[in-house]
N, C-alpha and C positions, 0 to 999 in steps of 0.2 A: 615475508609476513610482517606482523607487528610486534613480535616479541613477547606477546602474551601466551601462556601455556593453556588456551581455552579448553584443550582436552582434558585438563585436570579436573574440571567441574563434574562432579559425579552425575549430574542430570543426563549426560549425554553418554550413551552406550557405544562400545567400540565399532559396532557396525555403521552407527549414525556418524561418528567421528570420520569414518572412511568415506561416507558420501559427502560430508562437508568439505573434506580435504580434495575430494575429486572435483567439487564445485569451485574450490579455491583455484585449482590449476586451470579450470575452464575460463575463470575470470581473467586469470593472468595471461594465458597463452591465446584465447580466443575473442575475448571482449576488450581487453585494455588496448590491444593493438589497433582496434577500430576507433579509439577515441580521437586520434588527430583528424581523421576525416570526418567524423560526427561533429567535433568541435568547429571545424573549418566551415562545414555547412551552416550550422547555427549561426556563426559569427557574421557569415554572409547574407543572413537573413532567409536562408532557406529553412525548410520544415526540419525541425529536430526529430531525427529518427533514422532508421536504418534503410538502406536501398532494399528492393525486393531481392537482389542477388545476395546481399549481405544476410538478410533474414533467412533466406532458403538455406545457406551454407549452415548457418548457426543451429537451425532446426534439425538438419540432418546429423550434425554433430552430436546434438542432444540425444537424438534416438540412437546413435552410435554408442554413446556413453552410458545410456539407460537413465539419462536425466529427463524424464518424462512421467507425468502424471505422479509427482513424488508423494502427495497426500491423498491420492486416490485410492479408494479401497481395493484390495486385492482382487475381489470378485470382479471389479470392474476393469482389471488389468493394471492397476496402479501399484506403487511400492508401499502405500499406506504407512509412510513416515509420521510419528507422533509430532505434535505440534512443537515440542522443544527441539527436535531435530530440524523440522522444517524452518524454524526461526534461525537456527545456526546457518542454514543454507541462505536465508534471506540477508543475513549480516555479510556474508561473503558477496553476494550480488550487489549489496549497498556500496562496494568499494569502487566501482566503475560508474562512469556517466553514460556508457553504451546502453541504450534503452532497449533491454531485452528481459522477457519473463519466461520462465519454464511454463509450458502448457500443462493444466489450465490454470487461469487466475483463481487463486485459493479462496478468498472470501466468498465469492459468488457460489463456488463449488460446495462449501460447507453449508450455506443456506439452502441449496438445492438437496443436499444429502439429508438435511433435517426434515424437510417438510414436502418433498415432491412425492406425488402419488405414482401409482405403477405405470400409468399412460405417460406422465411427464418424465418419469425416469427413461423411458425408452425413447421418447422423442427429443429430449433435451439434455438430460443429465448424461446418458451414456455416451452420445457424440461430444457432449461438453468435455467429459472426462478423457476422452481419446485425443483431445485437441482439435477436433474437426470443426468445432463451432466455438464463437466468441461471444461474450456477453457484456452487458454494462447494467448499471443499477441507477435508477432515477429517484432520489429522495429529496434532496433541497428544492425550495421554491424561492422565487424572488422576495416574498415577505416573510419566509421562515427558514433561512438558510442555516442557522446554528440551532434551530428548535424543530427538528423533524416531528415532534409531537404536535406541532402547530400548523401542519399542512392543511391546505384546503383544497387540492385536486380531488374532485369527487367522481365516484363511480355510482351509477344508478341502475337498478335492475329492470330489465325490460324483457319479460318472458325468460327465455334460456340464456339471454345475452345481458351484458353490463355495457352501459355507454359512459365513457370517461370524458370528462372535460376539466381542464386546468392546464398549468403551466410548470415545468421543471427547469431548474438551471444548475450549472456547474457539474454536468454529466460527463464523464470521461469516455472516450473511445467509441463514440455512438456510430460513426460511419461504418467502422469495421465490424460492428456487432451483428450477430444473426438474430439476436433478441435481446431484449431489455427486461429486467424486473422493475416493475413500476409499482410505487407505493401511493395508494389512494384512499381517501376516507369513504367508507361505506356506511357507517352508522354514526350514531350520537354517544353521548356519555362522556366519560373521562378523556382527556386529550390522548392518552396511550391506547385507548379503546377505540374499536370501531376503524382501525386501519387494516387495509388488506393488501396483499402483494398479488400482482398480475403478471403474468408472462405476456409480453407484447412482441410479436414477429415483426422482423423489419419488413416494411412495406405495407403494413396494416393500414387501411384507409383511415384518415384522420389523425395519424401519428406523424407529426411535422417536425423536422430538424429546422428550427426558426433561424439559429445563426450559430457561427463558430466563434469562439472567444478566445484569443491568444492570451497565455498567462506568462508570468515571469518564470524562468527556469526552462524555457523551451517547451512547456506543456500547453494543451489546448483542450478546452472543455466547451460544452453545447448547451444551448437554450433549447428545450422541446416545447411544442405546443401539443395539446390533445383537443381536437374539436370533434365532438360527437364521434369519438373512436370507439367502435363498437367490437367487443370481444365476447366469445362464448364462455359460459361459466366453467367449462373445463380449463379456462386459462388461469383460474384462481390458483395460486401457489400457497398451500397450506390451508388452514381454516379461514373461513369468512370472518372478518372483524379481528383476527388474531395474528396480523402480520408483524406486529411490533416487536415480539419476542425473537422470531427468527431474524428479523432485520438487525436487531440488536446483537445476536450471535454474530451476524456477518460484520458488523461494525467492529465488534471486539477483535475479530480475527484480523482485520485491516489494521487496527490500532497496535496490535502485537507486531505485525509486519511492518509498520512504520518505525516502531522502537528499534527493531532489528536493523532495518535499513539504516536508519540514523547512526546506530553503532557502527555499522560498516563504513559509512561516509566519514564519521569522526576518526576511525582508524586510518583511512586514507589520508586525511587531512595531517593526522599527526605524524604519519610516515613521512609525508612531504615536508612538514615543519622540521622534523629532525634531520633529515637528509640535507636540506638547505642550511640549517644552523650549523651543521658540521663542516660545511664547505665554504660558507660566506664569512669573510672577514671585513669588519668596519673598524676604523680609527685603530688598527692594530690588534685587534681582539676578535676572536671567533664568536659568532652569534651564540653558539652553544655554551660559551664561558660567561654569558650575561645572565644575571639573576633573573631579571624579568622573563626572558625566554625559558630558562630552567624552570620557573614556577609555571609557566604555561604548560610545559610538558608534563610537569607532576600533576597539575590540576586535570589536564586532559587524560592521562592514564588512569587516575583514580575515577573520574566520571564515567569513562568507557567502561571500566570494570563494574561500575554500579548499574549502569544501564544493561550491560549483558546479564547481570544477575536478575534484574528486574524482568527482563524478557523470559529468562528460564522459569523464574517462579510463576509468572503469569501464565505462560504456555503450560506449565505442568498442571496448574490448577484448572485451567480451561479444558485440557484434556481429559481431566478426571470428573468434568461436569460441574464445577464448582462456579458460582457467581463471581465474575472477576471485573465487573464494572468499574470498581474503585481502583484495582490494579491496573486496568487498561487505561484508565483516565490519568493516573499518576505517571505511567509509563510515557504516554503520549506527550504530556506537559514536560517531564523531565528530559526524555531523549531529544525532542525537537530543540529544545533550548540549549541542551548540552552541545550538540553538533554544531549549532549556530555559532556558540562561542569558539569552539574548537577550530572550525573552519576559518572564522574571522582572525584568530590568531595565527593561523597557518597563512592567510593571505597578508597579514601585517608582517610576518616574518620574511616574507618573499618581496616586500617593498613594492616597487612599481611593476614588477613582473606579476605580483599576485593579482594586480588589477587587470591583467590582460585576458582576452578570450582564448589564449593559447593553451592555458592550463584548466584542468578541470574543476578548480577550486570555486571559481565564480559561479559556474553552473550548479554545482552542489549546493553552495550557499543560497542561491535563488530558490533551489527545489526545497531545501529545509525551510525557508522563509514561507513558502506556500504550505507547507506541511503544518505550520503552526496555525494554520486556518481551516484546512479542509479535515473532515471527519470530526468536527467539533473544534471551535477555536479554544485557545489556551484558557481564556477567562471562563468559558461556560464549563470546561472540565474542572477548573478550580472550584467553581460554584456548586457543581454537582458532588464533588469530593467532600466539601464542607457540609453541605446538606445532609449526606448520608452519615457523617460523623456525628453531627448534632442529632439527628434521629436516634443514632445508636446510643448517645449518652443519655438519653432520656430513660 
């Protein structure tokens, strides 16, 4: 592990520490051993991901261990973990580059739980909670990537149907998704008002996957086009014109996930930095005895601790129903920049070996670099934090 007694933080109950420790063992025994194969495929230009056989084996192991539906309500067959415990799980998962997520994907689950009606719960939420369906969410647009309130994709009512026209970009996981949650403008008024969420089934006429966009860090996103895409009004998720608030809930959960994952990546980077520094000698001196490396270790340990506390604080507040927009923005900015710094120092400590694609450091560093952009660029979050602070000071 990383030498931190993370179980000593009171926010995590004993049963939740046991789940976290179970996940930690799963990461070390089942996910990390797959890293060489995953890294080799990615280095050879193949798709970054698991083979069907690898994924099937991992899913079966998850069911065997009970690592399924961790934050799904008990009435839907889940473990109903609080957000603080779920984020501890996310931190452990961040320590590996093997791309695996415990079903179902949490942010979309929370959005569905918040606003799905009875029909949608049976058709989408319940199978989604059981891990039998996958989903994506389409928010960003070519002209409004970091400003979701400025979206122009529009849905116009035609009898009992809504006809959608527009374009979305940077959408993850589309080809494997059974449905997407689409944000579209349905009214006028303030920028946040008049935005509605729609559930669009895969294969709906007028729903077009325009192109696949390779990203750094092995990720792939997609550009989508909607040309007279017609859906029934029962596909509206939540209230008409009030989709911004549940979308914000979904974004806050994702930003907390990112903070936890970045903490896990930084832990892995620090572990590798320390191990190499203790074994590598240059000019007759261990790297671990050099002040520059010692300060990197001290700074990393301190900032990892801060990030973990920020995650726990935001998760507790969000779980209690508090507004955590500021905390989520602060966390996203701090954790992504912290992880990038720690991983960069780990790569520097490894020298030329740190530049190779044989180690997970380069892939983690690229993935953290992407995270400084998606779910809101760093600069946008800083602007939002400052504006809220200035308004509060009045």
